[in-house]
C-alpha positions, 0 to 999 in steps of 0.5 A: 500500500503506498505511503500516506501523507502526514503532518510532521510533529517536529514542526508543530512547535514552530507552527509555520505558515507552511505547516498551517497550510498543510494542516488545512488540507488535512482538516478539509480531508477530515471534513469530507470524510465526516460527511461521507461517513454520515451518508454511508452510515445512513445507507447501511442502516437502510440496508439493515432496516431492509433486512429486518423488514425482510424478516418480518415480510417473510414471516407474514408471507408464510402466514398468508400462504397458510391462510389461502386454505382458509379462504372461502373462495366462491370458485375454489374447484381444483385448488387442492394442488395449489393449496398443498404447494403453498403449504410446502412453500410456507414451510420453506419460507419459515426455514428461510426466515431463520436465515434472514434473522441471522443475517440481520443480526450479523449485519448489525454487528459487522456492518453498522456497528463498526461504522458507528464506532468509527464516527463516534470515536475517531471523527469525534476525537478529531473534531474535539482536538481541533477545537482544543488546538484552536483555543490553545493557538488563540491563547498563545497569540494573546500572550505573545501580544502582551509580551510584545507590548512590554516597554523599553524603559523602566522595565519591570522585572516582575511583570516581565517574568510573569508575561514570560511565564504566561507565554511559556505556558501558552506555547507549551499548551499549544505545542501539546494540543498541536501534537495531539491534533496532528497525531489524530489527523495522521492516524485518521488517514489510516483509520478511514481506510479500515473504517470503509472496508470493515462494514462492507466486508461484514456485509459481504461475509454475512451475505455469503454465509446466508447464501451458503447456509441456504444452499446447503439447506435447500439445494438438495431437497428443493431441486425436484420440488421447484422442477415440479412447480415449474412444470405445473406453471407451464402446464397451467400457462398452456391451458390458459393459452388454449382457453384464451384462443378458444375464447378469442375464436368464440368472440369472433364467432359471436361478433360475426353474426348479424346486427339484428341479434342486438335489435329487440323483436328482430324476428317479429315477422316470422319468429321461431317459437318453441312451445315445448319448453318446461323451463324459461329464464330471461328479463321481463317487465313487471307492472307494480302498483305505486299508489292508489291508482298509479302503477309503474313497470320494473325490469327484473330477471324471471326464471322458472324452477319446478312449478314456481316462477322466481324473480331476482333483482340485479345484484341479488345472490338468489331469486325469490318466489313470486308465483306458484304456477301449478294449476294457474292460468296464463293469458294475453292482456291488452295494456294501453301503453305496452305491447307483448303483455300477458297475465298469470292468474292464481287458481283461486282467481284472487291474485294476478301478475301482469308481465311484459316480454321484450318481443313476440317470440319471448312473449309466445314462449313464456305463455307456452312455458307457463301453460306447460308448467301449470299442467304439472308436466315437469312432474312426469318422468320425461317432461320434454317428450310429454310437452312435445306430444301434448303440444303436437296434439294441440297444434294440429290443423283445424278438423271438421266436426263430425258426429259431435256436430251432428249430435249438437244439431239434432239436440240444439236449435242453434249451430256451433261455429266450425272453429274447433281445436283439439285440446291438451289432455292434462294428467292433473288430479283435483279434489273429489267431491264427497258424494262421488266414488272414492276410486280414481278415474283417468282423464282419458276415460272421461274425455277422449284424447283429441276431442274437438272443442267449440269455443263459440255459439253462432246462431244461423240467420234463418233461425234468427229470422224465425225467432223474430217472427215468433216474438211478440210485436208491440202496438205503437198506440199502446194496445197489445195485439195479444192480450194474453201472456206467452203460453211458454211462460205459463205454469213456470214456477222458477225464472232466474237470469245470470250473466255468463260468458261461453268458454267452450263445449266438447263431447265426453265419454261419461257423465257418472261423475262431476269430475268430467266437468272439472276435466272439461274446464281444464282442457278448455282453458288450456286450449284457449291459452295455447291458441291465444283465444281470449275473447268471449261473447257474453250471454244471459243464462235463463234458468226456469223449471223446464229448461235453460237458455243462453240468450243474446243480451242485445237481440234477445234471441235464444242461442241455445236451449236444453231441457232440465231433464237432459242435464245430468251433471252440473257443478261450480269449480272448487277453486275458481268460483266463477267457473260453472259447467254442466253435462247434457245427455241427448238421445240420438237416432241410433239409440245411443246417448250423446254426452256433451260438457259446457263450460261457462264463466259467470259474473256471480258465484257458480254455486248460485247457478248450481242452486238454481239448476238444483231447484229447477229440477226439484220443481220439475220433479214435484209438478206431478204431485200438487201437494209436494209442489205447494210445500216446495213453493211455500219453502222459498220466497216468491216474486211480487206477482207470486209467479216465480221463485226468488233465489239469493240476491244477485250482486249489483254488478250482475244486475247492471250487466243484465240491464245493459243493452249492448253485448259485452266482451271480456278477455280471459 
């Protein structure tokens, strides 16, 4: 190592300007060394702090790796391999953390501490000696100034001796301080080299020791493990690349379609409708009541689950039940401000839900799906096949009425429209009245599959003219041409009118049970829903002790009439009280009986019509026995003129409907 510059101690006493100039160079070097040492110490303290932070960080990292297993991931499938790998890594990091802790301690002892000692001992000593040297130099200068001012004459020996003694003491003190100061500066030139090398040597040795121990600890057992982890990462990366490419191709395929896919109701001209669905999901608008008479529409996500219609708001984790679809009815409704609206009504008729679909296809499919679910097709072993079979039967082309039409013409004064549609046979079971047998009857035994349904009653023009000719004409001058009442009304003890709407009629196989009426109701309502037949013509049902008649409320023309003795069964629906049906048995020319079921919807409760039918039959049966008839008539109230039996009071709505002169049409 080359020799270092140094201050000559022999020149300390003389304190020449050359010595002072060289001293200033050493002082400048010491000041620079002090600044650099402070900066280096800050850097090394930062390294030591980083190593301490590394110890804490690796310890926390190990804890976080172990906590992965405890995380409740919503999509945690296939994480078992990752969990086991992370647990192994956590153990490795714990062992590595021990080495980091040892390294931090070694850095503190061999890197930071030596540099602190150099700064506090050597640099502080040089700074202190510098202050003492300057103080001694100032005292020497003052004593020399006093000595120089001694007078030439009348010299005072005593004063001269004191000043000389003071000068000698100051010079000795300056000489001593300069020797110590020069020696410290000379030694600093050597110590600064060792002070710079010792900390970095300790740092390097600590790192080497750390790496050696780590290599000895992990190199053997970690090679195979790291190789397997690398292979796993590469495999996952390949899977990711494959999936990314597949998603890219899927995006291209989806985006390559027509822009019409983004347009609502783009296929309104010729929509492809699947009527065999038993599950459906999508967004619908639901009408909700916001005030006493105000409503609003809310767009929600609806889906079917079994026999339930579920509703889910955006952001919710799961949906909630909004409507039980079993045995419910679905129909199109006309909303003033909306298109594609349909209504779902509960079996009891008390609650309903109005929804709006986005387009015609969605509108048709939702109605078909809900209708399929309401028939409980989803409970069968193969619901898709059952839905396809039933809807194929229901969607067959219009078939002409054969024997059933002939039977109707022979037994009725009116004719039925030629529009017939084969119904959907439902395998639902309803509650059985107490008076019926306990054994179950299959729907196919009550009504033959594929039986046509008549949805309207049309009176021929010839018969309309005949009834007009036979009706009584009123004299404009107030005189009646016929002074007597109509002979048809003579002897009638019961005459009651109800406002009804004709839903449909169909041929049946048996009239031994009222269950055939309920089955006919289900098939008529289901066929109306499938074919979107929702308009019904209103009529007045006149019940007398001899017969029943359906009368046109506008023209007062009898559309259809049956004798009470030919009505074998009649009943109101057990859940929807406004549905009423009856069975007519009319003999044919071949000697066989023609059985038909008629389904009506009434403004009042069906039980009232059923009571009127029952009372009419009792009066008709008692007419052969005057005493029994008188006893029966006396048990019920009569009208003001004493001619007709009075039943329970009708509702105000029913009375208003009877007095209306225009034919009212309602939507199912």
